[in-house]
Kinemage of the C-alpha trace (Angstrom):
@kinemage 1
@onewidth
@group {chain A} dominant
@subgroup {mainchain}
@vectorlist {calphas} color= white
{ca met a 1} P -33.532 -16.679 -21.184
{ca arg a 2} L -30.247 -18.596 -22.509
{ca leu a 3} L -28.469 -14.954 -22.473
{ca lys a 4} L -29.766 -13.743 -19.065
{ca lys a 5} L -27.786 -17.722 -17.581
{ca ile a 6} L -24.934 -16.610 -19.565
{ca ile a 7} L -24.724 -13.534 -17.684
{ca ile a 8} L -24.931 -14.516 -13.891
{ca leu a 9} L -23.019 -16.738 -14.667
{ca leu a 10} L -20.349 -14.805 -15.194
{ca leu a 11} L -21.211 -12.327 -12.598
{ca leu a 12} L -20.977 -15.524 -10.237
{ca ile a 13} L -17.318 -16.561 -11.683
{ca gly a 14} L -16.715 -13.224 -11.006
{ca ser a 15} L -17.533 -12.496 -8.096
{ca leu a 16} L -15.738 -16.060 -6.665
{ca ala a 17} L -12.304 -15.023 -8.320
{ca phe a 18} L -12.279 -11.978 -5.656
{ca ala a 19} L -13.899 -14.404 -2.583
{ca gly a 20} L -11.228 -14.482 -0.054
{ca thr a 21} L -8.812 -11.830 -1.840
{ca val a 22} L -8.368 -8.837 0.480
{ca phe a 23} L -6.259 -6.737 -2.456
{ca ile a 24} L -7.531 -6.010 -5.675
{ca glu a 25} L -5.082 -3.640 -6.104
{ca tyr a 26} L -2.597 -1.583 -4.256
{ca ser a 27} L 0.411 0.968 -5.592
{ca ala a 28} L 2.585 3.523 -4.361
{ca thr a 29} L 3.787 6.929 -5.938
{ca pro a 30} L 6.366 9.430 -5.126
{ca leu a 31} L 5.488 12.848 -4.307
{ca asp a 32} L 7.324 16.098 -3.492
{ca asn a 33} L 9.333 14.663 -0.880
{ca lys a 34} L 6.478 12.363 0.211
{ca val a 35} L 4.742 8.836 -0.831
{ca leu a 36} L 1.241 7.847 -2.013
{ca ile a 37} L 0.339 4.287 -0.845
{ca tyr a 38} L -2.951 3.394 -2.399
{ca trp a 39} L -5.412 -0.016 -2.338
{ca lys a 40} L -8.789 -1.046 -3.028
{ca thr a 41} L -10.196 -4.396 -1.594
{ca gly a 42} L -11.873 -7.066 -2.260
{ca ser a 43} L -13.429 -8.789 0.918
{ca glu a 44} L -12.104 -7.640 3.686
{ca ser a 45} L -13.895 -10.825 6.036
{ca gly a 46} L -11.963 -10.947 9.284
{ca val a 47} L -9.543 -7.699 8.463
{ca asp a 48} L -9.775 -4.976 11.389
{ca gln a 49} L -7.385 -2.950 10.210
{ca phe a 50} L -4.490 -1.889 7.757
{ca gln a 51} L -0.865 -1.775 8.657
{ca ile a 52} L 1.467 0.259 5.991
{ca lys a 53} L 4.894 -0.497 6.489
{ca arg a 54} L 8.550 0.767 5.234
{ca ser a 55} L 11.806 -0.457 4.074
{ca thr a 56} L 15.288 0.877 2.734
{ca asp a 57} L 16.189 -3.400 2.128
{ca asp a 58} L 13.219 -4.732 1.256
{ca asn a 59} L 13.819 -7.427 4.304
{ca leu a 60} L 12.924 -5.358 7.474
{ca phe a 61} L 10.246 -3.311 7.514
{ca val a 62} L 8.934 -1.126 10.127
{ca glu a 63} L 5.337 0.167 10.646
{ca ile a 64} L 4.998 3.955 10.072
{ca gly a 65} L 0.927 4.072 9.547
{ca val a 66} L -2.897 2.024 10.632
{ca val a 67} L -5.452 2.492 9.231
{ca asn a 68} L -9.421 0.843 10.178
{ca lys a 69} L -10.945 -0.417 7.420
{ca gln a 70} L -14.132 0.491 5.453
{ca gly a 71} L -15.925 -2.514 4.165
{ca asp a 72} L -15.382 -4.606 0.993
{ca gly a 73} L -14.983 -2.803 -1.930
{ca ser a 74} L -13.612 -0.001 -0.681
{ca glu a 75} L -10.312 2.373 -1.632
{ca tyr a 76} L -7.820 3.659 0.380
{ca gln a 77} L -4.565 6.042 0.121
{ca tyr a 78} L -1.648 6.845 3.421
{ca thr a 79} L 0.692 9.147 2.538
{ca asp a 80} L 4.220 8.674 4.181
{ca glu a 81} L 4.995 12.294 4.956
{ca asn a 82} L 8.352 10.997 6.505
{ca val a 83} L 10.404 10.269 3.199
{ca ile a 84} L 14.045 11.220 4.084
{ca phe a 85} L 16.171 12.235 1.919
{ca lys a 86} L 19.592 9.477 1.296
{ca gly a 87} L 21.256 10.372 -1.683
{ca gly a 88} L 18.087 9.196 -3.772
{ca gln a 89} L 17.450 5.951 -1.872
{ca thr a 90} L 15.055 3.826 -2.171
{ca phe a 91} L 11.718 2.887 -0.840
{ca phe a 92} L 10.070 -0.500 0.233
{ca tyr a 93} L 6.312 -0.586 1.259
{ca lys a 94} L 3.641 -3.031 2.047
{ca ile a 95} L 0.187 -3.514 2.900
{ca arg a 96} L -0.836 -5.892 6.099
{ca ala a 97} L -4.693 -6.849 6.580
{ca ile a 98} L -4.503 -7.376 9.695
{ca lys a 99} L -6.969 -9.338 11.961
{ca ser a 100} L -8.435 -8.158 15.776
{ca asn a 101} L -6.485 -10.509 17.688
{ca gly a 102} L -3.047 -8.808 15.602
{ca ser a 103} L -2.731 -12.122 13.134
{ca leu a 104} L -2.250 -11.817 9.459
{ca val a 105} L -4.852 -12.087 7.097
{ca glu a 106} L -2.846 -11.098 4.138
{ca glu a 107} L 0.256 -8.849 2.635
{ca ser a 108} L 0.634 -6.894 -0.812
{ca gln a 109} L 3.826 -7.658 -2.365
{ca ser a 110} L 6.699 -4.923 -2.013
{ca leu a 111} L 6.235 -1.986 -3.444
{ca ile a 112} L 8.951 -0.248 -4.769
{ca val a 113} L 9.550 3.061 -4.630
{ca asn a 114} L 12.435 6.266 -5.718
{ca pro a 115} L 10.777 9.016 -3.972
{ca asn a 116} L 10.496 12.569 -6.581
{ca ile a 117} L 12.515 14.544 -3.900
{ca ser a 118} L 12.506 18.721 -4.240
{ca gly a 119} L 15.414 19.990 -5.682
{ca ile a 120} L 15.302 22.838 -2.496
{ca tyr a 121} L 15.594 19.564 -0.502
{ca arg a 122} L 18.130 18.064 -2.221
{ca thr a 123} L 19.935 21.647 -2.198
{ca trp a 124} L 19.866 21.561 1.316
{ca gly a 125} L 20.047 17.546 1.697
{ca ala a 126} L 23.378 18.480 0.204
{ca ile a 127} L 24.329 21.463 2.355
{ca lys a 128} L 23.942 19.289 5.434
{ca ala a 129} L 26.437 16.070 3.770
{ca met a 130} L 28.780 18.884 3.555
{ca phe a 131} L 29.109 19.678 7.477
{ca arg a 132} L 28.936 15.676 8.707
């Protein structure tokens, strides 16, 4: 009986730890000429959609995509296929949970990515740079 109470208490404490927290985990992984952004949610209360933003300086972020909410505890992916090779440039991403009126619910920390650019793409980029 006492063990059952302890288990219930631990489950309650665990659920309260994530109550109100939208993002449980998130990451950005470089792939060939693209970046995969992944996130998992806790509570999506008040969230209407997620905005994916990208920056080259970690200050000025531009929206590159929107993903509609699926519900509490969901896993999401967004692929940025518009990574432009500029000498191994670092990219920064943020995921924003947005209400239906456009106001911010929660924002992830910056995700830092150095994209893997394929050899063919890198060579073509070098050839184009010679003629600029």
